[in-house]
Residue, then its C-alpha position, 0 to 999 in steps of 0.5 A: g389844766n388844759p392848754s390855752g387852745y383847748a376847746p371841749p367838744t360841743n356836739l356828738y360829731d366832736i365827741l366821736f370824730r375830733f382828734d386834736c393831739t396838740n391841745g388834748c384828746g378830748d376823751l372826757m369819759f372814760s380815761s383812755h390813758t387808764i383804759f390802755t394801761m388797764t387793758f395791758v394789765c388784763i392781758v398780763f393777768k389772762y395770758f401770763d402765769f408769772k405771779f411776780l409780773k402780775f404783782i408788778m403790773a398791779l402795782a404799776q396800775i395803782a401807781i399810774v392813777p395819781f399821775i393821770l389825775a395830777a396831769r389834770k386831763h381827766y376827772s377822777v370819775d373818768v379814771f375810776t370808771a375806766l378801772y372797773l369798766t375795762p376788765l368788765v368789757f375785757e371779760i365780756l369780749w373774751t366770753r363772747r369771742p374766746d381764743r381759738d386755741t384748739s387744734i380744730d380752730l387753728a386748722k380751720y381758721y389759720g391753716i395750722r395743723f399738728y401731726l404725730a411723726q414717727e421718729s423710730h420704731d417706738s418713738f414719736s414726736y409732734v410736728v406743726s405745719v405752718w404755711g407749708r413749713e414744718f417745725s417740731v413742737d414740744r408736748d407742753e406747747l401743744p393746743i390744750d385739746i391735743s395735750q389733754g387727749r380730747y380731740h377728733v380727726k375725721g370724727l374718730a377719737l385717737p387713743w392714747g397709750k400708757g404713760g401719755e404716749r400715742t399708740t397710733a401715728s395719725i394726723v392731728 
């Protein structure tokens, strides 16, 4: 399995800091090959809403496991532990550090602001300001708090009109 020059780690320093790309990575537990592919699967399942893509990614992950084992760089326990530990860590991190996807978070952390612009007497559209440039935004591309009408500007809730249209033109 391992190249002739491969020397397994013998102490904590070797485990944490030694990288030898020509003779093997030395990651004995957990399989980083499985961790990388499983992380990609977790990202697809979390952020993409395409059932076919999710199906293909799950199949690809299942198919890659025998290849990782056949390469004889990891024990089976390394691979199977990474298969359940990666989604667990992914979800714990997402729970502790959720996405900053509300308009308030986008404005506070990234300086991205949404505005309601009046196009004509009774027509409004959304505009996003990013680094001083403004772009039109479709209603389905708005942050969830704006699209569901659950946000505040300077402590005041901005009302929605009938049919989902805004009744006032205000900074979002």
